Backbone bond lengths (Angstrom), bond angles and torsions (degrees), N, CA, C in turn:
res aa  C-N    CA-C-N  psi(-1)  N-CA   C-N-CA  omega(-1)  CA-C   N-CA-C  phi
1 M - - - 1.463 - - 1.385 111.18 -
2 P 1.431 121.24 124.74 1.392 122.97 174.60 1.580 111.45 -61.43
3 S 1.305 115.96 150.33 1.492 116.90 175.66 1.486 107.37 -111.88
4 G 1.309 113.01 167.05 1.454 118.65 177.97 1.507 114.16 99.77
5 Y 1.279 112.69 174.37 1.572 119.88 -172.97 1.640 104.51 -77.85
6 L 1.324 108.22 148.58 1.494 113.28 172.49 1.531 109.40 -77.38
7 S 1.351 114.31 134.85 1.445 118.89 -179.86 1.495 105.14 -161.80
8 P 1.268 116.13 170.62 1.557 119.16 177.02 1.543 111.04 -55.08
9 A 1.255 117.90 -30.89 1.393 120.95 -175.80 1.499 112.08 -87.87
10 N 1.393 118.00 -18.34 1.444 123.88 176.74 1.516 111.01 -136.56
11 P 1.517 113.49 70.25 1.394 113.02 -174.07 1.502 113.31 -78.57
12 A 1.360 118.47 171.13 1.375 126.00 179.22 1.625 105.60 -65.15
13 D 1.267 114.66 151.87 1.450 120.88 171.90 1.455 115.34 -85.09
14 D 1.282 117.50 -30.77 1.460 121.10 -178.97 1.604 107.55 -162.63
15 A 1.307 112.03 173.33 1.430 122.21 175.18 1.457 109.04 -135.86
16 I 1.421 118.95 127.83 1.444 119.75 -174.14 1.590 109.00 -125.77
17 P 1.308 114.25 141.73 1.573 118.67 177.27 1.570 104.56 -59.98
18 V 1.322 112.39 146.37 1.523 118.18 178.65 1.596 105.98 -125.56
19 T 1.289 113.90 126.47 1.469 121.45 178.75 1.485 103.64 -112.42
20 P 1.406 120.50 111.95 1.391 121.22 175.87 1.362 116.37 -48.36
21 N 1.376 130.62 137.10 1.328 136.94 -174.72 1.453 118.43 -150.92
22 D 1.264 122.49 117.64 1.487 121.23 -176.00 1.528 115.08 -73.02
23 G 1.509 115.60 -19.55 1.327 117.91 -176.62 1.527 117.60 -92.33
24 A 1.357 115.31 -42.80 1.452 118.21 -166.50 1.624 107.03 -114.20
25 D 1.360 109.74 146.72 1.470 113.74 176.87 1.573 106.47 -80.06
26 L 1.281 114.18 169.00 1.522 119.45 178.26 1.462 108.85 -57.00
27 S 1.378 115.22 151.00 1.440 114.04 174.00 1.485 115.27 -69.91
28 T 1.339 114.91 -25.10 1.432 120.72 175.03 1.554 107.33 -137.16
29 P 1.332 113.72 125.61 1.558 115.69 175.33 1.470 109.86 -57.22
30 C 1.380 112.93 143.48 1.472 116.31 -173.54 1.575 108.06 -112.65
31 R 1.328 114.37 145.14 1.518 117.30 -179.47 1.548 108.08 -84.03
32 A 1.376 121.16 -19.18 1.380 121.26 174.81 1.571 107.31 -165.92
33 L 1.260 117.54 170.19 1.553 119.02 177.68 1.504 107.40 -122.38
34 L 1.295 112.92 149.04 1.421 123.07 173.31 1.542 107.98 -106.77
35 I 1.331 115.61 118.11 1.557 118.49 -173.53 1.567 107.06 -108.71
36 A 1.317 110.94 116.88 1.503 114.85 175.91 1.517 115.82 -77.92
37 T 1.322 113.72 -36.38 1.554 116.38 177.90 1.592 105.77 -126.56
38 G 1.233 113.63 115.87 1.480 118.09 -178.83 1.535 114.71 -61.77
39 G 1.315 111.57 156.65 1.588 115.74 174.51 1.534 105.28 167.86
40 A 1.327 113.83 -161.79 1.424 121.10 -179.05 1.585 109.42 -69.85
41 L 1.215 121.95 153.05 1.479 126.50 -179.45 1.566 108.60 -148.89
42 R 1.321 112.61 124.14 1.448 118.82 179.69 1.616 107.32 -120.24
43 V 1.309 121.69 124.02 1.409 129.53 -170.26 1.427 110.88 -142.11
44 I 1.387 110.92 161.14 1.441 117.62 165.54 1.551 103.96 -108.19
45 T 1.399 117.54 124.66 1.361 122.99 -173.43 1.522 110.60 -76.95
46 M 1.358 121.01 173.89 1.463 120.51 177.94 1.436 113.12 -63.08
47 S 1.456 119.31 -22.98 1.335 120.05 179.34 1.448 114.47 -85.66
48 G 1.251 124.05 1.34 1.493 133.09 179.38 1.512 114.86 94.51
49 V 1.301 120.27 9.51 1.478 120.69 -171.84 1.538 106.39 -94.17
50 D 1.359 115.53 133.68 1.442 127.84 176.07 1.477 106.46 -86.96
51 R 1.467 114.93 113.61 1.453 120.25 -170.48 1.608 105.75 -130.30
52 T 1.257 115.25 141.56 1.393 123.04 169.40 1.438 112.04 -114.21
53 Y 1.439 120.02 122.59 1.406 122.90 174.45 1.596 105.59 -106.33
54 P 1.317 114.38 115.91 1.387 119.56 -170.74 1.561 114.30 -72.18
55 S 1.337 119.88 -19.41 1.539 118.23 -175.21 1.524 104.89 -148.13
56 V 1.215 122.42 75.25 1.458 123.78 173.90 1.597 111.42 -81.60
57 P 1.232 120.14 123.24 1.437 120.36 -177.49 1.665 111.46 -77.62
58 S 1.254 118.28 159.08 1.461 115.49 175.69 1.447 110.44 -63.62
59 G 1.373 116.85 151.54 1.473 122.02 -175.55 1.443 112.16 125.84
60 L 1.327 111.87 -156.18 1.559 117.34 -179.57 1.555 108.88 -86.68
61 F 1.304 112.83 130.05 1.439 121.92 170.09 1.544 107.99 -103.12
62 P 1.310 120.89 106.09 1.492 121.10 -165.51 1.453 113.55 -89.13
63 V 1.416 121.81 41.02 1.377 122.96 179.06 1.574 109.82 -117.41
64 G 1.305 120.62 132.64 1.362 123.23 176.11 1.456 112.82 -67.07
65 V 1.338 121.34 136.47 1.439 127.48 -172.88 1.549 111.59 -137.21
66 R 1.336 118.18 148.67 1.394 119.47 177.54 1.613 107.93 -119.67
67 K 1.363 117.16 -15.89 1.405 122.59 174.91 1.479 112.44 -142.83
68 V 1.288 117.32 145.87 1.550 126.85 170.74 1.469 105.02 -121.40
69 F 1.383 120.16 118.19 1.475 123.35 177.57 1.474 107.68 -80.78
70 A 1.348 113.26 151.13 1.484 119.94 168.43 1.502 109.19 -81.68
71 T 1.312 117.52 -39.06 1.519 120.07 176.37 1.591 107.16 -67.68
72 S 1.299 113.48 133.31 1.533 121.53 178.81 1.519 111.66 73.38
73 T 1.385 121.82 4.31 1.399 117.00 172.73 1.545 111.83 -107.37
74 T 1.357 113.94 128.17 1.491 117.09 179.19 1.518 104.99 -119.39
75 A 1.282 124.01 -12.12 1.480 121.60 175.25 1.524 108.49 -62.80
76 A 1.271 116.66 155.37 1.475 122.89 -174.82 1.501 115.46 -140.37
77 G 1.230 118.66 163.42 1.447 125.34 -177.28 1.440 108.33 62.42
78 I 1.346 117.48 55.95 1.428 120.07 -176.37 1.630 110.89 -94.21
79 V 1.245 113.64 136.63 1.452 124.18 -179.95 1.525 114.90 -128.04
80 G 1.284 117.35 120.50 1.404 119.25 -177.45 1.503 113.49 -78.15
81 I 1.288 122.34 135.72 1.490 125.03 174.97 1.466 106.48 -100.92
82 V 1.277 112.69 125.90 1.547 117.30 -174.91 1.618 113.21 -125.99
């Protein structure tokens, strides 16, 4: 997985669909998430912290994540940026 900020000089390698799941981590850790429909978002960050964001707007969520929980997540249309 590339490190660093997303930018024209350091673009994403791919984008993958994300299905929130309480059991499994993402198949590929993501540098950021693209949210189609805003709402609550519960994740495990790349640093291993379980965080719930109560009101994430649609658009780019610039936090690296390795898991998106189904429980407590109401945001929809989530795409992982890798």
